C-alpha positions in Angstrom: 52.3 194.3 107.5 52.7 196.0 111.2 56.3 196.4 112.8 54.7 194.0 115.3 54.2 191.0 113.0 57.4 191.6 110.6 59.7 191.7 113.6 58.5 188.4 114.9 56.7 189.2 118.1 53.5 188.4 116.3 53.7 185.8 113.9 50.4 183.5 112.4 50.2 180.2 113.7 51.8 178.4 110.8 55.4 180.3 111.5 55.0 179.8 115.0 53.7 176.4 115.2 56.8 175.6 112.8 59.4 177.0 115.0 58.6 175.2 118.6 58.1 171.7 116.9 61.4 171.7 113.9 63.2 174.8 114.6 66.5 174.7 116.8 65.7 173.0 120.6 62.2 172.1 119.1 59.4 170.0 120.5 60.3 166.7 117.9 64.0 167.1 118.4 64.0 166.4 122.4 65.5 163.1 123.1 62.4 161.6 125.1 60.5 161.7 121.5 56.7 161.9 121.5 56.4 159.0 123.3 57.0 160.6 126.4 54.3 163.2 125.9 51.2 161.1 124.2 50.4 157.5 123.4 49.5 157.1 119.6 48.3 153.6 118.6 51.8 152.0 118.0 52.4 152.3 121.8 49.1 151.3 122.3 49.6 147.8 121.2 52.2 145.4 119.5 48.9 144.9 117.5 48.6 147.8 115.1 52.3 147.1 113.9 51.3 143.4 113.0 47.9 145.1 111.4 50.5 147.7 109.2 52.8 144.0 108.5 49.9 142.5 107.3 48.9 145.5 104.7 51.9 145.4 103.5 52.2 141.9 102.8 48.6 142.5 100.6 50.4 145.6 98.9 53.6 143.3 98.7 50.4 140.9 96.6 49.4 143.7 94.4 52.7 144.6 93.4 53.8 140.9 92.3 55.9 140.6 94.9 58.8 142.6 93.8 62.8 141.9 94.3 62.3 144.9 96.5 59.7 146.7 98.8 59.7 149.7 100.3 57.9 150.4 103.7 58.0 154.2 104.8 57.2 155.3 107.8 56.5 159.1 107.6 57.2 161.1 110.9 58.8 158.0 112.8 59.6 158.9 116.6 62.1 156.9 117.6 61.3 154.2 114.9 58.9 152.3 117.0 56.3 151.2 113.8 59.1 150.5 111.3 60.7 148.1 114.0 57.2 146.0 114.7 56.6 146.2 111.3 59.8 144.5 110.5 59.9 141.8 113.3 56.0 141.2 112.7 56.7 140.4 109.1 57.1 137.1 107.2 61.2 135.9 106.9 60.3 135.9 103.2 58.9 139.2 102.8 60.9 140.7 105.9 64.1 139.9 103.4 62.8 141.4 100.7 61.7 144.4 102.3 63.9 148.2 102.0 62.7 149.9 105.7 63.0 153.8 105.9 62.3 156.1 109.0 61.7 159.1 107.9 62.2 161.9 111.1 64.0 165.5 111.4 65.3 163.6 115.1 68.9 162.0 115.1 69.0 157.9 114.7 68.2 156.5 118.0 71.0 154.3 119.9 70.2 150.3 118.8 68.0 151.4 116.0 67.7 147.8 113.6 70.6 148.3 111.1 68.2 146.8 108.4 66.4 150.6 108.8 67.7 153.6 106.9 67.1 156.8 108.8 66.2 159.7 106.7 65.3 163.3 106.9 62.6 162.9 104.0 61.2 160.5 102.3 63.0 158.5 99.4 62.3 160.1 96.1 60.8 156.8 94.8 58.7 154.4 96.6 57.6 150.6 95.5 55.7 149.8 98.3 53.6 151.4 101.0 54.0 154.2 102.6 52.5 154.6 106.5 52.2 158.4 108.1 50.9 157.7 111.6 49.6 161.0 113.0 52.0 163.1 110.5 49.6 165.3 108.8 47.9 166.3 112.3 51.8 167.9 113.2 52.0 170.0 109.4 51.8 173.6 111.2 48.9 175.3 109.3 47.2 179.2 109.8 44.7 179.5 112.2 41.6 182.1 111.1 38.7 183.3 113.2 35.9 185.4 112.6 36.1 189.1 113.6 33.0 191.0 115.1 32.2 192.1 110.9 31.9 188.6 110.1 35.2 188.6 108.6 37.7 185.5 108.7 41.1 186.9 109.4 44.3 185.3 110.6 44.7 184.8 114.0 48.5 185.7 115.3 50.3 184.7 118.3 53.1 185.2 120.5 55.7 182.6 121.8 53.6 182.8 125.6 50.3 181.6 123.3 48.7 185.2 123.3 46.5 185.9 120.7 45.4 188.8 118.5 43.3 188.6 115.5 45.5 190.0 112.1 44.8 190.8 108.3 41.5 188.7 106.4 42.1 185.6 104.7 42.6 186.0 101.4 44.1 184.5 98.4 44.3 180.5 98.2 43.9 180.5 102.0 40.7 181.8 101.6 39.7 179.9 98.3 40.5 176.6 100.7 38.3 177.9 103.4 35.7 178.6 100.7 35.7 175.2 99.5 36.7 172.9 102.4 35.3 175.0 106.0 32.8 177.8 105.2 32.9 179.9 107.9 29.5 181.3 109.0 29.6 185.0 109.5 30.0 184.6 113.5 32.2 186.4 115.5 34.6 184.2 117.5 34.0 180.8 114.9 37.5 179.5 113.9 39.1 176.9 111.5 42.5 175.5 110.6 43.4 176.2 107.1 44.5 172.7 105.9 46.0 174.0 102.3 49.9 172.7 103.5 48.1 169.2 104.6 47.2 169.3 101.4 50.6 170.0 99.6 52.3 168.0 102.1 50.3 164.8 101.3 50.5 165.5 97.4 53.9 165.8 98.2 54.6 162.1 99.1 52.3 160.7 97.7 54.0 161.9 94.2 56.8 159.9 95.3 55.0 156.4 95.2 55.7 154.9 91.5 52.9 152.4 92.9 51.9 150.6 95.7 49.9 152.5 99.0 49.9 155.7 100.7 48.1 155.8 104.7 47.8 159.0 106.4 46.3 158.2 109.9 45.0 160.8 112.0 42.4 162.4 114.1 39.9 163.5 111.6 36.8 165.5 110.4 35.1 165.8 107.0 33.7 168.8 105.3 29.9 167.5 107.0 31.0 168.2 110.6 33.9 171.0 111.0 34.3 171.4 114.5 32.9 175.0 115.2 36.0 176.3 116.9 38.9 174.5 115.2 41.0 172.3 117.4 43.9 173.7 117.8 45.7 172.4 121.2 49.3 171.3 123.2 50.2 167.9 124.5 53.0 167.9 127.4 53.9 164.6 129.3 50.5 162.8 128.4 48.0 165.7 128.9 46.3 168.1 126.8 47.2 171.6 127.7 46.7 175.0 125.9 49.1 175.2 122.5 52.0 177.7 123.6 54.4 178.0 120.6 58.0 177.9 122.8 58.8 174.5 122.2 57.6 173.3 125.7 54.9 171.0 124.1 53.5 169.3 120.9 51.0 172.0 118.9 48.1 169.9 117.2 45.1 170.5 115.0 42.4 167.7 113.7 42.9 166.9 109.2 40.4 167.6 107.1 41.7 164.5 105.1 38.6 164.9 103.0 40.8 168.4 101.9 43.9 165.8 101.3 42.4 163.2 99.1 43.5 163.0 95.4 42.1 160.5 92.8 41.8 156.6 93.7 42.2 157.9 97.1 39.1 157.0 100.0 38.5 157.5 103.7 37.6 154.9 106.1 37.8 154.9 109.9 40.6 153.2 111.9 38.3 150.5 113.3 36.8 149.2 109.6 40.5 149.2 108.5 41.8 147.3 110.9 39.2 144.7 110.8 39.8 144.1 107.7 43.2 143.4 108.4 42.0 141.1 111.2 42.4 142.9 114.7 38.4 142.8 115.9 38.6 142.8 119.6 36.9 139.3 120.1 37.1 138.5 123.4 38.3 134.2 123.1 36.2 131.6 123.9 35.7 131.0 128.3 36.1 127.4 126.9 39.9 128.1 126.5 40.1 129.4 130.4 39.6 125.7 131.0 41.7 124.1 128.6 44.8 126.3 128.3 44.7 128.7 130.7 48.2 130.3 129.7 46.5 130.9 126.3 43.3 131.7 127.7 44.9 135.0 129.1 47.3 136.0 126.3 44.2 135.7 124.5 42.2 138.4 126.8 45.1 140.4 126.8 45.1 140.6 123.1 41.5 141.6 123.2 41.9 144.7 124.6 44.6 145.9 123.5 42.4 145.4 119.6 39.4 146.8 121.5 40.9 149.8 122.4 42.8 150.5 118.9 39.6 150.1 117.5 37.3 151.4 120.4 34.2 154.1 119.2 35.3 157.5 120.9 38.8 156.9 120.8 41.6 155.4 118.5 39.0 153.9 116.5 37.8 157.3 115.5 41.1 158.1 114.0 40.7 158.8 110.1 42.4 156.4 107.0 42.9 158.0 104.7 44.1 155.4 101.9 45.5 156.2 98.3 46.0 154.0 95.5 48.8 153.9 93.2 48.6 151.6 90.1 46.8 148.6 92.1 44.0 147.5 93.3 42.2 148.3 96.6 43.9 145.8 99.2 41.5 147.0 102.1 37.9 146.0 100.3 
């Protein structure tokens, strides 16, 4: 290890992003929260929370309607999703639901008192654990192929300047060979998703019975991007990933590598359509018989279309992990 690496001027992307996102003064500790910088499915429409509430009801039925039903919102932001789910649940299900928001930032003022605010998920979950755009913010190392065709770790300074470090080795090299093999062509890049696999397995291990779902930008082994996906977001715009705490730092997720036994990956559009979010326009005749209902239905159709759109939110991957229950998204 060089002196420059040891004293922190140059670090791997995993350590740099960890400090920039979650350290003191990090991006995810800022008061405006993620919604101040980017728009997720949760922010796009209340239909998303309604669909997740519908999924929770399906899990409830599969569990035999237990006296205590858990809903865990991983990377909860400012509690938008868990609040929307509680609002959308039928009264009898809401009365039995124990709602948890998992987030490193402090509890926002005015949050529903039924929601327990935690720094990590509960040790035991019977119900639904839902991680919307969490894994893409689990920091990972970046590898780049050098002029000799050797994948090396990419080191970075706080200002975003990069250079190549040591060759990828050990478990990281094994992960690359298995999940994202890099041809010996200079400049090709990959994100080494091993920490995400580990993080996902850890939260799934807390589900005693029920379902765990990870929703994220994703790619699979047949279509990995040639130059990786590491990027930044600031105030609603994509920007260079600079690990100084001023922007989000994210990379798409190899959800196939994260998948455990009894898990599967499907597109968000397919998952939401199964849950009744279709985006179909209301019949034109409704505009004559009930104009206000037509306008409401038309607005809802537009929001549903955005959530399921090809080339947009509909392309997100849903990693659906069953634990001791049948498939509720069949």
